[in-house]
C-alpha positions in Angstrom: -39.5 101.0 51.2 -42.4 104.2 50.3 -42.6 103.0 46.6 -42.9 99.4 47.9 -45.4 99.8 50.9 -48.0 101.5 48.1 -47.8 99.2 45.5 -48.1 96.5 48.7 -45.3 94.4 47.9 -43.0 92.5 49.6 -39.0 93.6 49.3 -38.4 90.3 48.3 -40.3 90.1 45.2 -38.9 93.4 44.7 -35.6 92.0 44.2 -36.1 88.6 43.2 -37.9 90.5 39.9 -34.6 92.7 39.8 -32.1 89.4 39.8 -34.3 88.2 36.8 -33.9 90.9 34.5 -29.9 90.9 35.1 -29.8 87.2 34.1 -30.8 88.2 30.0 -27.8 91.3 29.8 -25.5 88.6 31.3 -26.0 86.1 28.8 -26.0 88.5 25.8 -22.0 87.5 25.0 -22.8 83.7 24.9 -25.8 84.4 22.6 -23.9 85.8 20.2 -21.5 83.3 20.0 -23.8 80.3 19.8 -25.4 81.8 16.7 -22.0 83.3 15.2 -21.1 79.4 15.4 -24.3 78.3 14.7 -24.5 80.0 11.5 -20.4 79.8 10.8 -21.2 75.8 10.8 -23.9 76.1 8.4 -26.6 75.8 11.3 -25.4 71.8 11.4 -24.0 71.9 15.3 -26.4 71.3 18.1 -26.0 72.2 21.8 -23.4 69.5 22.7 -20.6 70.9 19.3 -22.1 73.9 20.6 -20.6 74.1 23.3 -17.3 72.2 23.0 -17.1 74.9 21.1 -17.7 77.3 23.3 -15.0 75.4 25.8 -12.2 75.6 22.7 -13.0 80.0 23.1 -12.2 79.7 27.0 -16.0 79.9 28.3 -17.1 77.5 30.8 -21.2 76.7 30.4 -22.9 73.6 30.7 -24.5 72.2 27.7 -28.1 72.4 29.2 -27.7 76.1 29.4 -26.4 76.0 25.6 -29.7 74.3 25.2 -32.0 77.0 26.5 -30.4 79.4 24.9 -30.5 78.0 21.4 -34.3 77.3 22.0 -35.1 81.1 23.3 -33.8 81.8 20.1 -35.0 79.3 18.2 -32.1 77.8 16.7 -32.6 74.3 15.4 -30.6 72.0 14.0 -32.7 70.1 10.8 -32.6 67.1 10.3 -34.4 64.7 8.1 -35.5 60.9 8.5 -34.6 58.5 5.8 -36.8 55.8 6.0 -35.6 52.3 6.4 -35.7 49.5 3.0 -35.4 46.9 3.8 -34.3 43.7 0.5 -38.7 42.9 -0.3 -39.1 46.7 -0.4 -37.1 47.2 -3.1 
């Protein structure tokens, strides 16, 4: 309490900051599983496919959280666009 008064910091702000740092520790094992699934399937799986694989491993997680974690780890599916050709273009 004395330290908070010296820093002119409220108790709620301190508790909020501490709770945010613990979130990364909880997600580490999930992030390891996501990278393992992503690379074993040759970078072809997106967030929904990885979510179903995690459900098969009995890890209950929402697809939105998987997408957030994948964005944080910079895991992206590489997609190529195919131009639509009509008969006249040939």
